[in-house]
N, C-alpha and C positions, 0 to 999 in steps of 0.2 A: 658218149660225149656229145654236147650240143655246140655246134659252131655258131658263134655270134658275129654278125656282120653289121657294119654301119651303113645307113642309107646313102645312096649315091648323091654326090653334090649336084645341085641344080643351079645353073647360072644363066639359063635361057628360058624365056616364056614358052618356047616350042616344046619344052620337056614337061610342061606343067600338067598335073592332074586336073580334070575338069572342075573339081571342087576347090576353087581358089578364093582366098580371102585377101582383099587389098587392105593395106594398113597405111593410112594417110597421116602425114604430119612430121613431127620433129625427131630427128636423130641427132645426137649431140654428145659432148663430153661433160660428165659431171666432175667438176674440179674441186676436190676436197683439199684441205690444207696440206695433206701429206701424200696425196695420190690423185690420179685421174682414172675415171671409170667410164666405159662406154654406156650411154644411157639414152633416155627418151622413151616415153611410154610405148609408141608404136614398135620400136626396136625390141623392147623387152617382151612385148606380147608376141612379136614375130618369132623370137627365139623359143618361147614356150610352145607355140603352134607347130614350129618345125620339129620340136621334140616329140610332139604327139602325132605328127602328120602321118607316119606310117600306119598307125593303128586306127585313126579316125578319118582318114582320107581327105585331109585338108593340106593345102599348100599356101603359105603366107608370101605375099609379094609387097614389099615396101614401095610406097610412092612418096619420095622425099627429095631433098636437095642438100648437097654438101659443098663446101668450098674446096678449091684446089690447093690444099695446104696439108700440113702434117697430121692434123686431127682427122681431116677427110680421108687421108691415106690409111690411117689406122682403122677407121670405121669400115672402109671398103675391104681391107684385109680380114677383119672380123666377120663380115658378111660372107665372104668367100669361105672362110674356115667353117662357118656354121651351115653352109649349104643353102644360103638364102639367095634367091634370084636377085640380080642387080639391074634388071632392065628398067625398073622404075626409079632408079637412083639418078638424079640429075646433078651435073657438075656446074658450079658457079665460079666464074673467074673474078667477080667483083665483090662478093660478100663472103665472109669467113664461115667456116663450119660452126654450127651452134655450140655454145659453151655456157654452162651454168656454174657459177661460183657458189659453193655450199660451205657455210660456216656453222659451227656448233654454237648453240646458245650457251650463255654463261653458266647456267645450271646443269648443262650437259644432258638435258631432257628432250631437246628438240633441235631442229635445224633452221637456218635462215637461207633462203634461196635468192640469189641475184641473177636474174635472167637478162642478159644483154639484148638490146634491140637490134634490128636490122641484121639478122643472121641469115645464112643461106636458106634455111627452111622456111623463112618468111616469104620467099620468092619462088615457091614451087610453080612451074610454068603450066598453065591450064591446058594448052594444046598437047604438050608432051605427056601430061598426065592422062589426057583423054585417049591417046594412042595406046597407052598401057592398059587402060580399061577395055578398049575394043579388042585388044589381043588376048586378054586373060579371061574375059567374060566371068567376072566373079559373082559368087552368090551372096557374099557379105562384104561390106565396106566398113572397116573400123576407123573411127576418127574421134578427135577430142576438141576441146574448146581452146586450149592454149595455141594450137597450130593455126588458129583463125584470128590471132590477135592483130594481124595486119589487114584484116578484111576491110573493104571500103565502107564508108559510112552510108547508112540507108538513104540519105538524100540523093546520092548519085545512082545507087543500084541496090538491090536487095542485100541483106546481111549475108555473111559467110564468105569464106575464101573462094575466089573465082574458080580455082582448080578443083576444089571439093564440089562445088555446084556442078561443074562440068562432068565430073566422075559420076555423080548421082544421076544426072540426066542421061548420060551415055550408057551406063551399065544397068540401071534400074536395080542395082543390088540393094539388099536389105541393109539398113544402117545400124551399126553398133556404136553408141555414143559412150565414151569413157570420159566423164567429167574430170577436168584438171584445173580447178579454179585457183589461179595464181595471180595475186594482185601485183601490179596495177592493171593486169591484162584481162579483166573480167568485164564483158559488155552484155547488157541485158538483151539487146536485139539479136546478137549472135547466139546467145544461150537459147532464146525462144525459138529461133530458126532451127537450131541443132536438135532441140527436143522434138520438134515437129517432123524431123526427117529420120528419126530413129525408131526401129522396132524394139530395140533393147537399150536401156540406159543403165550404166553402172555408176553408182555413187555410194558414198558412205553416209553415216548419219549426220555428220557435220555439214556435208555438202547438201543433203536433203533439206536441212533447216535453213541454210543460206538461200537455196533456190526458192524454197517456199516463201521466204521473206521478200525476195526480189519480185516474185510473181504475185505477192499479196494473197497468199493462200490461207493466212491466218495461223493461229497456233492450235496444234492438235497432236495426237499420237503419230508415230511413224506410219502406221497402217493407213490412217485417215489422210495424212498429207500425201502419201503415195497415191491413193485413189483420186484425190483432188488434182494432183499433178498429171495423172493419166487422162483425166477428163479435160 
């Protein structure tokens, strides 16, 4: 008989394995017409990394912000249940936990997303995020473009979210960029900055074509556009 055990729950950075992956950005509730589902790309990836953690030696740590409301409470409970550290989860008294309203297209073949502005994850605090980075010393930093929609305009300061810039400067972790191009929250300056900070970029064919158009890379095959984008 083989006894199977579940990995112990990790709720403090002091318990972390050295090979830490920080995941920066949105955690939220996906609100369908008939149900609500916990979501946000960083949370989804964190769950998968947590499932793999015992075998590949990685520990995911979310750096995000939620409201002090019912949705935030449900997200915290889910993180506890999944064994995800919550040291990087900031609580916001002024802004609500992120929510995305999802409606099915009339033909039933797709979805339409309504992402409300001014959600808690738009206001991730840079100094608090920096402390998590110093404590965890991550090897990788996962981030996307949607979480940077509230980034200051380049006239005032460089593109990108202040907390994300602080994390990259503090930790010197390698960047993993997961594109999530959601209109009207797509900005060329943020996209260009993000591409320049990433060792690995994850995108699908549609996103590659759109990025190529935004960066004026011309028309070509996927392989050629990929090489031009790398250059």
